[in-house]
PDB file of N, CA, C and O in Angstrom:
ATOM      1  N   MET A   1      -5.223  -5.402 -73.617  1.00  0.00           N
ATOM      2  CA  MET A   1      -6.262  -5.285 -72.369  1.00  0.00           C
ATOM      3  C   MET A   1      -5.495  -3.976 -71.602  1.00  0.00           C
ATOM      4  O   MET A   1      -6.245  -3.120 -71.130  1.00  0.00           O
ATOM      5  N   ARG A   2      -4.138  -3.803 -71.470  1.00  0.00           N
ATOM      6  CA  ARG A   2      -3.828  -2.807 -71.556  1.00  0.00           C
ATOM      7  C   ARG A   2      -4.660  -1.449 -71.619  1.00  0.00           C
ATOM      8  O   ARG A   2      -5.194  -0.846 -70.689  1.00  0.00           O
ATOM      9  N   LEU A   3      -4.629  -1.190 -72.747  1.00  0.00           N
ATOM     10  CA  LEU A   3      -5.356  -0.257 -73.442  1.00  0.00           C
ATOM     11  C   LEU A   3      -6.667  -0.478 -72.940  1.00  0.00           C
ATOM     12  O   LEU A   3      -6.339   0.367 -72.107  1.00  0.00           O
ATOM     13  N   LEU A   4      -7.792  -0.773 -72.637  1.00  0.00           N
ATOM     14  CA  LEU A   4      -8.551  -1.227 -71.743  1.00  0.00           C
ATOM     15  C   LEU A   4      -8.758  -0.437 -71.075  1.00  0.00           C
ATOM     16  O   LEU A   4      -9.202   0.710 -71.117  1.00  0.00           O
ATOM     17  N   THR A   5      -8.020  -1.844 -69.646  1.00  0.00           N
ATOM     18  CA  THR A   5      -8.071  -0.633 -68.505  1.00  0.00           C
ATOM     19  C   THR A   5      -7.456   0.952 -67.975  1.00  0.00           C
ATOM     20  O   THR A   5      -7.812   1.552 -66.960  1.00  0.00           O
ATOM     21  N   GLY A   6      -6.302   1.458 -69.131  1.00  0.00           N
ATOM     22  CA  GLY A   6      -5.959   2.511 -69.101  1.00  0.00           C
ATOM     23  C   GLY A   6      -6.928   3.279 -69.537  1.00  0.00           C
ATOM     24  O   GLY A   6      -6.955   4.342 -68.916  1.00  0.00           O
ATOM     25  N   ASN A   7      -7.806   3.177 -70.416  1.00  0.00           N
ATOM     26  CA  ASN A   7      -8.878   4.687 -71.124  1.00  0.00           C
ATOM     27  C   ASN A   7      -9.616   4.219 -69.912  1.00  0.00           C
ATOM     28  O   ASN A   7      -9.789   5.289 -69.328  1.00  0.00           O
ATOM     29  N   ALA A   8     -10.322   3.020 -68.940  1.00  0.00           N
ATOM     30  CA  ALA A   8     -11.242   2.803 -67.890  1.00  0.00           C
ATOM     31  C   ALA A   8     -10.705   3.957 -66.847  1.00  0.00           C
ATOM     32  O   ALA A   8     -11.291   4.889 -66.296  1.00  0.00           O
ATOM     33  N   PHE A   9      -9.113   3.425 -66.804  1.00  0.00           N
ATOM     34  CA  PHE A   9      -9.079   5.041 -65.860  1.00  0.00           C
ATOM     35  C   PHE A   9      -8.696   6.603 -65.800  1.00  0.00           C
ATOM     36  O   PHE A   9      -8.675   7.448 -64.905  1.00  0.00           O
ATOM     37  N   ARG A  10      -8.341   6.585 -67.463  1.00  0.00           N
ATOM     38  CA  ARG A  10      -8.304   8.185 -67.736  1.00  0.00           C
ATOM     39  C   ARG A  10     -10.079   8.668 -67.495  1.00  0.00           C
ATOM     40  O   ARG A  10     -10.279   9.771 -66.986  1.00  0.00           O
ATOM     41  N   GLN A  11     -11.080   7.944 -67.817  1.00  0.00           N
ATOM     42  CA  GLN A  11     -12.457   8.598 -68.029  1.00  0.00           C
ATOM     43  C   GLN A  11     -12.738   8.426 -66.238  1.00  0.00           C
ATOM     44  O   GLN A  11     -13.377   9.378 -65.790  1.00  0.00           O
ATOM     45  N   LEU A  12     -12.431   7.583 -65.414  1.00  0.00           N
ATOM     46  CA  LEU A  12     -12.723   7.462 -64.055  1.00  0.00           C
ATOM     47  C   LEU A  12     -11.727   8.533 -63.513  1.00  0.00           C
ATOM     48  O   LEU A  12     -12.220   9.336 -62.721  1.00  0.00           O
ATOM     49  N   ALA A  13     -10.519   8.661 -63.786  1.00  0.00           N
ATOM     50  CA  ALA A  13      -9.841  10.752 -63.130  1.00  0.00           C
ATOM     51  C   ALA A  13      -9.608  11.430 -63.477  1.00  0.00           C
ATOM     52  O   ALA A  13      -8.659  12.197 -63.315  1.00  0.00           O
ATOM     53  N   GLN A  14     -11.179  11.346 -64.682  1.00  0.00           N
ATOM     54  CA  GLN A  14     -10.739  12.758 -65.348  1.00  0.00           C
ATOM     55  C   GLN A  14     -12.661  13.201 -65.469  1.00  0.00           C
ATOM     56  O   GLN A  14     -13.245  14.017 -66.183  1.00  0.00           O
ATOM     57  N   SER A  15     -13.133  12.293 -64.488  1.00  0.00           N
ATOM     58  CA  SER A  15     -14.897  13.132 -63.837  1.00  0.00           C
ATOM     59  C   SER A  15     -14.717  13.378 -62.656  1.00  0.00           C
ATOM     60  O   SER A  15     -13.751  13.248 -61.903  1.00  0.00           O
ATOM     61  N   LYS A  16     -15.905  13.813 -62.525  1.00  0.00           N
ATOM     62  CA  LYS A  16     -15.514  14.701 -60.808  1.00  0.00           C
ATOM     63  C   LYS A  16     -15.793  14.291 -60.272  1.00  0.00           C
ATOM     64  O   LYS A  16     -15.801  15.003 -59.267  1.00  0.00           O
ATOM     65  N   ALA A  17     -16.348  12.924 -59.954  1.00  0.00           N
ATOM     66  CA  ALA A  17     -16.495  12.474 -58.784  1.00  0.00           C
ATOM     67  C   ALA A  17     -14.670  11.099 -58.294  1.00  0.00           C
ATOM     68  O   ALA A  17     -13.903  10.854 -57.364  1.00  0.00           O
ATOM     69  N   GLY A  18     -15.043  10.557 -60.182  1.00  0.00           N
ATOM     70  CA  GLY A  18     -13.943  10.277 -60.474  1.00  0.00           C
ATOM     71  C   GLY A  18     -12.254   9.943 -59.188  1.00  0.00           C
ATOM     72  O   GLY A  18     -11.774   8.958 -58.626  1.00  0.00           O
ATOM     73  N   LEU A  19     -11.986  11.132 -59.260  1.00  0.00           N
ATOM     74  CA  LEU A  19     -10.869  11.472 -58.483  1.00  0.00           C
ATOM     75  C   LEU A  19     -10.751  11.685 -56.922  1.00  0.00           C
ATOM     76  O   LEU A  19      -9.746  11.608 -56.216  1.00  0.00           O
ATOM     77  N   PRO A  20     -12.050  11.971 -56.582  1.00  0.00           N
ATOM     78  CA  PRO A  20     -11.821  11.481 -55.288  1.00  0.00           C
ATOM     79  C   PRO A  20     -12.254  10.300 -54.298  1.00  0.00           C
ATOM     80  O   PRO A  20     -12.148  10.098 -53.088  1.00  0.00           O
ATOM     81  N   LEU A  21     -12.788   9.625 -55.385  1.00  0.00           N
ATOM     82  CA  LEU A  21     -13.043   8.094 -55.035  1.00  0.00           C
ATOM     83  C   LEU A  21     -11.550   7.364 -55.505  1.00  0.00           C
ATOM     84  O   LEU A  21     -11.288   6.439 -54.736  1.00  0.00           O
ATOM     85  N   LEU A  22     -10.648   7.528 -56.438  1.00  0.00           N
ATOM     86  CA  LEU A  22      -9.576   6.806 -56.310  1.00  0.00           C
ATOM     87  C   LEU A  22      -8.785   7.045 -55.459  1.00  0.00           C
ATOM     88  O   LEU A  22      -7.929   6.221 -55.137  1.00  0.00           O
ATOM     89  N   ALA A  23      -8.941   8.742 -54.662  1.00  0.00           N
ATOM     90  CA  ALA A  23      -8.121   8.775 -53.482  1.00  0.00           C
ATOM     91  C   ALA A  23      -8.807   8.597 -52.457  1.00  0.00           C
ATOM     92  O   ALA A  23      -8.104   8.549 -51.448  1.00  0.00           O
ATOM     93  N   ILE A  24     -10.213   8.439 -52.220  1.00  0.00           N
ATOM     94  CA  ILE A  24     -10.499   7.553 -51.004  1.00  0.00           C
ATOM     95  C   ILE A  24     -10.281   6.430 -51.050  1.00  0.00           C
ATOM     96  O   ILE A  24     -10.180   6.049 -49.884  1.00  0.00           O
ATOM     97  N   LEU A  25     -10.088   5.337 -51.958  1.00  0.00           N
ATOM     98  CA  LEU A  25      -9.807   4.156 -52.705  1.00  0.00           C
ATOM     99  C   LEU A  25      -8.350   3.676 -51.827  1.00  0.00           C
ATOM    100  O   LEU A  25      -8.065   2.652 -51.206  1.00  0.00           O
ATOM    101  N   ALA A  26      -7.637   4.900 -52.104  1.00  0.00           N
ATOM    102  CA  ALA A  26      -6.102   4.505 -52.364  1.00  0.00           C
ATOM    103  C   ALA A  26      -5.574   4.666 -50.466  1.00  0.00           C
ATOM    104  O   ALA A  26      -4.818   4.042 -49.721  1.00  0.00           O
ATOM    105  N   LEU A  27      -6.776   6.249 -50.297  1.00  0.00           N
ATOM    106  CA  LEU A  27      -6.674   5.936 -48.391  1.00  0.00           C
ATOM    107  C   LEU A  27      -6.603   4.670 -47.541  1.00  0.00           C
ATOM    108  O   LEU A  27      -5.750   4.310 -46.729  1.00  0.00           O
ATOM    109  N   LEU A  28      -7.867   4.026 -47.998  1.00  0.00           N
ATOM    110  CA  LEU A  28      -8.436   2.701 -46.922  1.00  0.00           C
ATOM    111  C   LEU A  28      -7.582   2.319 -47.786  1.00  0.00           C
ATOM    112  O   LEU A  28      -6.737   2.736 -46.993  1.00  0.00           O
ATOM    113  N   PHE A  29      -6.647   1.725 -49.095  1.00  0.00           N
ATOM    114  CA  PHE A  29      -6.148   0.281 -49.235  1.00  0.00           C
ATOM    115  C   PHE A  29      -4.525   0.886 -48.599  1.00  0.00           C
ATOM    116  O   PHE A  29      -3.882  -0.081 -48.190  1.00  0.00           O
ATOM    117  N   GLY A  30      -3.747   2.234 -48.430  1.00  0.00           N
ATOM    118  CA  GLY A  30      -3.083   2.184 -47.732  1.00  0.00           C
ATOM    119  C   GLY A  30      -3.236   2.182 -46.194  1.00  0.00           C
ATOM    120  O   GLY A  30      -2.121   2.233 -45.674  1.00  0.00           O
ATOM    121  N   LEU A  31      -4.364   2.134 -45.180  1.00  0.00           N
ATOM    122  CA  LEU A  31      -4.516   2.305 -43.570  1.00  0.00           C
ATOM    123  C   LEU A  31      -4.727   0.755 -43.677  1.00  0.00           C
ATOM    124  O   LEU A  31      -4.678   0.330 -42.523  1.00  0.00           O
ATOM    125  N   THR A  32      -5.030  -0.708 -44.920  1.00  0.00           N
ATOM    126  CA  THR A  32      -5.843  -1.591 -43.997  1.00  0.00           C
ATOM    127  C   THR A  32      -4.448  -2.465 -44.571  1.00  0.00           C
ATOM    128  O   THR A  32      -4.023  -3.338 -43.814  1.00  0.00           O
ATOM    129  N   ILE A  33      -3.803  -2.267 -45.765  1.00  0.00           N
ATOM    130  CA  ILE A  33      -2.438  -2.666 -45.410  1.00  0.00           C
ATOM    131  C   ILE A  33      -1.338  -3.084 -44.833  1.00  0.00           C
ATOM    132  O   ILE A  33      -0.776  -4.175 -44.933  1.00  0.00           O
ATOM    133  N   ARG A  34      -0.933  -1.708 -43.934  1.00  0.00           N
ATOM    134  CA  ARG A  34      -0.771  -1.728 -42.212  1.00  0.00           C
ATOM    135  C   ARG A  34      -0.995  -2.610 -41.703  1.00  0.00           C
ATOM    136  O   ARG A  34      -0.061  -3.396 -41.547  1.00  0.00           O
ATOM    137  N   GLY A  35      -2.052  -2.897 -41.279  1.00  0.00           N
ATOM    138  CA  GLY A  35      -2.317  -3.532 -40.488  1.00  0.00           C
ATOM    139  C   GLY A  35      -2.596  -5.186 -40.712  1.00  0.00           C
ATOM    140  O   GLY A  35      -2.739  -6.027 -39.825  1.00  0.00           O
ATOM    141  N   ASN A  36      -2.623  -5.355 -41.926  1.00  0.00           N
ATOM    142  CA  ASN A  36      -2.536  -6.482 -42.781  1.00  0.00           C
ATOM    143  C   ASN A  36      -1.447  -7.531 -42.575  1.00  0.00           C
ATOM    144  O   ASN A  36      -1.528  -8.716 -42.254  1.00  0.00           O
ATOM    145  N   LEU A  37       0.043  -6.410 -42.973  1.00  0.00           N
ATOM    146  CA  LEU A  37       1.051  -6.441 -43.063  1.00  0.00           C
ATOM    147  C   LEU A  37       1.571  -7.049 -41.304  1.00  0.00           C
ATOM    148  O   LEU A  37       2.280  -8.010 -41.005  1.00  0.00           O
ATOM    149  N   LYS A  38       0.987  -6.197 -40.563  1.00  0.00           N
ATOM    150  CA  LYS A  38       1.049  -6.444 -39.010  1.00  0.00           C
ATOM    151  C   LYS A  38       0.747  -7.936 -38.281  1.00  0.00           C
ATOM    152  O   LYS A  38       1.282  -8.628 -37.414  1.00  0.00           O
ATOM    153  N   GLY A  39      -0.533  -8.017 -39.231  1.00  0.00           N
ATOM    154  CA  GLY A  39      -1.308  -8.773 -38.109  1.00  0.00           C
ATOM    155  C   GLY A  39      -0.781 -10.583 -39.016  1.00  0.00           C
ATOM    156  O   GLY A  39      -1.415 -11.628 -38.869  1.00  0.00           O
ATOM    157  N   ARG A  40       0.480 -10.417 -39.869  1.00  0.00           N
ATOM    158  CA  ARG A  40       0.749 -11.860 -40.334  1.00  0.00           C
ATOM    159  C   ARG A  40       2.036 -11.679 -40.481  1.00  0.00           C
ATOM    160  O   ARG A  40       2.658 -12.092 -41.460  1.00  0.00           O
ATOM    161  N   GLY A  41       2.885 -10.623 -38.878  1.00  0.00           N
ATOM    162  CA  GLY A  41       4.321 -10.488 -38.648  1.00  0.00           C
ATOM    163  C   GLY A  41       4.946 -10.486 -39.667  1.00  0.00           C
ATOM    164  O   GLY A  41       6.168 -10.633 -39.661  1.00  0.00           O
ATOM    165  N   THR A  42       4.015 -10.262 -41.129  1.00  0.00           N
ATOM    166  CA  THR A  42       5.851  -9.218 -41.398  1.00  0.00           C
ATOM    167  C   THR A  42       5.953  -7.600 -41.433  1.00  0.00           C
ATOM    168  O   THR A  42       4.980  -6.846 -41.456  1.00  0.00           O
ATOM    169  N   PRO A  43       7.092  -7.275 -41.432  1.00  0.00           N
ATOM    170  CA  PRO A  43       7.451  -5.592 -40.890  1.00  0.00           C
ATOM    171  C   PRO A  43       6.927  -4.883 -42.336  1.00  0.00           C
ATOM    172  O   PRO A  43       6.768  -5.201 -43.514  1.00  0.00           O
ATOM    173  N   LEU A  44       6.779  -3.814 -41.530  1.00  0.00           N
ATOM    174  CA  LEU A  44       6.399  -3.007 -42.614  1.00  0.00           C
ATOM    175  C   LEU A  44       7.788  -1.962 -43.021  1.00  0.00           C
ATOM    176  O   LEU A  44       7.896  -1.380 -44.100  1.00  0.00           O
ATOM    177  N   LEU A  45       8.383  -1.921 -42.347  1.00  0.00           N
ATOM    178  CA  LEU A  45       9.852  -1.358 -42.827  1.00  0.00           C
ATOM    179  C   LEU A  45      10.791  -2.400 -42.245  1.00  0.00           C
ATOM    180  O   LEU A  45      10.635  -3.036 -41.202  1.00  0.00           O
ATOM    181  N   PRO A  46      11.763  -2.454 -43.086  1.00  0.00           N
ATOM    182  CA  PRO A  46      13.314  -3.596 -42.445  1.00  0.00           C
ATOM    183  C   PRO A  46      13.691  -2.858 -41.542  1.00  0.00           C
ATOM    184  O   PRO A  46      13.853  -1.639 -41.586  1.00  0.00           O
ATOM    185  N   ALA A  47      13.938  -3.987 -40.177  1.00  0.00           N
ATOM    186  CA  ALA A  47      14.350  -2.860 -39.099  1.00  0.00           C
ATOM    187  C   ALA A  47      15.778  -3.307 -39.472  1.00  0.00           C
ATOM    188  O   ALA A  47      16.093  -4.284 -40.153  1.00  0.00           O
ATOM    189  N   PRO A  48      16.638  -2.325 -38.842  1.00  0.00           N
ATOM    190  CA  PRO A  48      18.026  -2.000 -39.104  1.00  0.00           C
ATOM    191  C   PRO A  48      19.037  -2.943 -38.521  1.00  0.00           C
ATOM    192  O   PRO A  48      20.196  -2.534 -38.457  1.00  0.00           O
ATOM    193  N   ILE A  49      18.741  -4.223 -38.062  1.00  0.00           N
ATOM    194  CA  ILE A  49      19.932  -5.463 -37.514  1.00  0.00           C
ATOM    195  C   ILE A  49      19.811  -5.996 -38.582  1.00  0.00           C
ATOM    196  O   ILE A  49      20.784  -6.437 -39.193  1.00  0.00           O
ATOM    197  N   LEU A  50      18.396  -6.075 -39.097  1.00  0.00           N
ATOM    198  CA  LEU A  50      17.805  -7.058 -40.836  1.00  0.00           C
ATOM    199  C   LEU A  50      19.007  -6.461 -41.693  1.00  0.00           C
ATOM    200  O   LEU A  50      19.752  -7.351 -42.102  1.00  0.00           O
ATOM    201  N   LEU A  51      19.300  -5.442 -41.986  1.00  0.00           N
ATOM    202  CA  LEU A  51      19.679  -4.534 -43.147  1.00  0.00           C
ATOM    203  C   LEU A  51      21.714  -5.205 -42.658  1.00  0.00           C
ATOM    204  O   LEU A  51      22.279  -5.668 -43.648  1.00  0.00           O
ATOM    205  N   CYS A  52      22.292  -5.215 -41.781  1.00  0.00           N
ATOM    206  CA  CYS A  52      23.457  -5.166 -41.497  1.00  0.00           C
ATOM    207  C   CYS A  52      24.106  -7.144 -40.986  1.00  0.00           C
ATOM    208  O   CYS A  52      23.966  -8.108 -40.233  1.00  0.00           O
ATOM    209  N   ASN A  53      24.699  -6.655 -41.944  1.00  0.00           N
ATOM    210  CA  ASN A  53      25.203  -8.597 -41.885  1.00  0.00           C
ATOM    211  C   ASN A  53      26.520  -8.160 -40.875  1.00  0.00           C
ATOM    212  O   ASN A  53      27.657  -7.939 -41.292  1.00  0.00           O
ATOM    213  N   CYS A  54      26.093  -8.094 -39.483  1.00  0.00           N
ATOM    214  CA  CYS A  54      27.583  -7.986 -38.458  1.00  0.00           C
ATOM    215  C   CYS A  54      27.718  -8.738 -37.957  1.00  0.00           C
ATOM    216  O   CYS A  54      28.692  -8.814 -37.207  1.00  0.00           O
TER     217      CYS A  54
END
């Protein structure tokens, strides 16, 4: 399975349209995951008060 997905990713990344498509998908994923985490009440970055056991 890993070999199959690796080959498919390599072919997509090496094509002319593939690399920009992967970049756009990564940007969309990054933008939507931030909104989804805020909507569920999960902080994207840990708050300093949660890191300190004071």
